[in-house]
N, C-alpha and C positions, 0 to 999 in steps of 0.2 A: 504494500500500500504506500502511496506517495505521502510524504510528510506535510504536504501543503495542498491548498486548493485556492482557486481564483474566486474572489469575492468582492463585492462593493467595498471600497475603502473609506475609512473615516478621514483619511489624509488627503487623497487625491484620486478621484475616478475609481479605478479598479486597483486591487492589490492582491497580495498573497497572504493567506492566513494559515496558521498551523492546523493540520487535519487531525492531530493528536498531540499529546504532551511531547515536547522535544527537550532532551537533556542538553545542558551546556556542553560545547565541544562537538556536537553532532554536525556532520557535513550534510546540508539540507538539499542543495540544488547547484548544478553547474550553470554558470553564466555563459551561454553559448553564443557563437557568432562567427564572423569572418575575420581572420588576421589580416590587418592592413599595415602599411608603413606609416610612420609618423608624418612623413612628407605628404602622403595622400590625405591623411586626416586634416592637415593644415591647409591644403589647397582645395579640397572638394567642398563645394557649397552645401552638401548634405550635412556637414558638421559645423555650420556657421553660428550656432547658439541662438538663432532666431526661432527655433522650434525645439521640441524634445529631441535630445540625442542620447544614445545609449552606447557610450564610448568609454572603454577602460584603457588606461595606459598600462601596458604590460612591462615594457622595458624602454631603453633609450631608442630602440629602432622600431618597435612594433606597438600597435594598439589593437584592441578587440572591438569590432563594430558589432554590437548586439541588437541592432535594429531589424530583427526578423521575428515573424510570428512564432517560429519554433523555439524562440528564446523566452520561455515563460518567466525566467528570473528577471526580465526587464520590467516586470510589473511590481517589483518590490520597491516601495516608496522610501524616501528619506525620513529620518527622524533625528532630532537632537538628543534623544534618549533611546538609541537603537537596541535591538535584541540580537542583531546579527552583525557580522563583519565579512568583508570580502578579502579572500587571500588567493594570490596567484602562485601556481606551481608550474614552472616551465611556461608553456603557452596556454595553460588552462587556468580558468578563474572559477573559484568555488565560494559559495555562501555558507558560513558556519554560524551556529548559535553561540553567542558570547555569554549567555545566561540561560537558565531554564525558561522555556517558553510554554505557556499554557495552551491547551486546545482552543481554537478559534481566535487566538491573539494574532493581530496583524504582524507580519514579518517586516522588519525595517533595518536599514543600515545608514550610517553617516556617509552621504555622497562625497564628502571631502572637497567641496568646492573651495577655492582659495578666496581670501579677502582681497578684492581688487576694486577698481573704480566702478564696475557694473554689478556689484554684489546685490544691490537693491532690485535688480531685474529678476531675482530668483527668490520670491517670497516663500516662506515655510509655513505650512498649515498643520504641523504635526501635533500641536497642542501640549507638548511636554512642558513640565514646570520650568525647565532650563532653556526653553526655546527663546531665541532672540529675534524671531520673526523673519529670518533669512537663511537660506541654505548655505551655510559656511562651515568649514571643518571645525571640529572641536577646539583645536589649538589656536584658532583665530577669533573665536566668538567674543573673547574679552575686549577686542577692539570695538566691536559693535556696542557692547554694554557701556564702554567708556564714552563712545560718541553719543549715545543716548543720554548719559548723565550730563555731558557738556550741553546738549540741546536743552535739557530740562532746566539747568541753571540759568541759561540765557532767557528762557521763557518766563522765569519767575518774576 
């Protein structure tokens, strides 16, 4: 039996939910797709950030384009308080549980977007207590919190 099922998401459109209780450390699903060069990813308009993209950086030379219907893992949404993480081995990418996951709980991972000038173009709707409102990797979220504090001080 598969460990996941496709379901309406509380975060964004559709997502994957646990089909049964999943233990921490369990390999849940492979993120499948086509291996492409970094150069192709940088030049192809398919990956221009104006639409949803399903691209994983594998190494300095290659990326994994997961924008295919057969890649069910593409439906896993971002959360600022994720229950999964993505790990690459060679040219394969897998989604693992980083804590115990209850049956029917939505699967999520931190998309790891960088904090740059266009971070506001990627709003987060995960609803986690530690959510900063934008899809930004955990190590950079403090910058947004700091910016929000500055803004509040100015508005007072």
